[in-house]
N, C-alpha and C positions, 0 to 999 in steps of 0.2 A: 569818325571817331576823334574825340579832342582830347588833348594831354597836355594840361598846363596853359592852354590858350595856344597851343601848336596844334595844327593839323596831320594825323598820320593817316596815311595812306595804307590799306590792306595790301600787302606784297602779291605780286601777280605769282610768286610759286606757291602761295597756299591757294590760289584759285586753280593753278597747274595740277597741282599734287589732288586736288579735289575731282578736278573734270577725270584725272587717270585713274582712280580711285571710282569713278562711277562708271568709266567705261569697262574697269575689269572685272567688277560685277555684272555688268550688265551680260558679259559673255560667259560668265561663272566662276569666275578666279577671284577669291578673297584673299584676305591677308593670311588667314590661317593655312588655306591650301598652299599659297607662295612660300610662307615660310616653310611648312612642310617639305615641299621638292628642295629649298635650299637648304634643308639638313640634309636630307638625303644626297645630294649633290656633295656637302661638305664631307661628309664620311665617306664618299667616294674615292674623293680627293684624298683624303687621307689614306683607304685601303690602295689606291692606285701608286703613291709615293712607296708605302709599302714594297708595293709589287715590286718596282722598280729598284729600290735599294736592295731586293734579294734575288735579282736575276743573275742566273749565272752562265758561262757558257755550255753548260752541260743540258741538252735538251729533255731528258728524262728528271733532272731534278728541276726544271721550270714547269715541266706538266704537272707534276706533283704538287708544285706551289700553287699552280693554278688551282688547282683541288681544294687544297688547305685553304685558300683565299677563299673559295665559295663557302666551305663549311664556316671561316671566321664569318663572312657575310651573313649565312643564316641564321649563328647562334647569336651575332650582334642585334639582328633583326628581332630574334625571340626576344632575346632580354631587354633590351633597349630600342625597341624600333619605333617608327615614326606613325606608321599606319598599322602594325602587325603584333603590337606587344603582349605575348602571350599566346599567340595562337599558330601552331606550327606552318596550316595551310598559309596564311598570309604571309607568313616569315619566309618563306619559299619563295613566294612572288618578288618580295622585297628585297632579298637578298637576290634573285638574278638582277632586279636592277642596279644594286648597289654594286654587285661584283662587274656585270658588264660596264657600268660607266668606269669603276675603279680601271678595268684591265685598258680601257681606253684613255685614260688620264696616264696610265704607264707607260702606254704606246707612245702618247706625248710627250712624255718626260726622256721617253729614249729616244725621239725625235730629235730631240732638242739638245740632249747632254751626250748624246752617244747611247749606241746598244751595247751592252755588254755581250750579248749573245753572238752578234756578227764579230767582235775583237779576235784578232788572231791568236 
């Protein structure tokens, strides 16, 4: 490629991204599927952060909070789901994944910043 008499070489990063994209598509991962999975994980991070902030030392309240968070994930998946918009059967599955990843994010935050359940 020539530009004003100077030779511009193609960057190696474009070649690397092209090869990576080709390898991902060979195993069945496309840009759309990775974007959808990233959206579910991002929503789970938001849900898990909210769960962590709402934790209390009361075990019964935390159990109710856990049930409420699944209902929130289910409704969120039904109305604005990545895979299941408008279908309850798919929303239940997406809501389970959203809820379980969110609980794990809440557990990670509890490990990093302290667990209000275990405080005296």
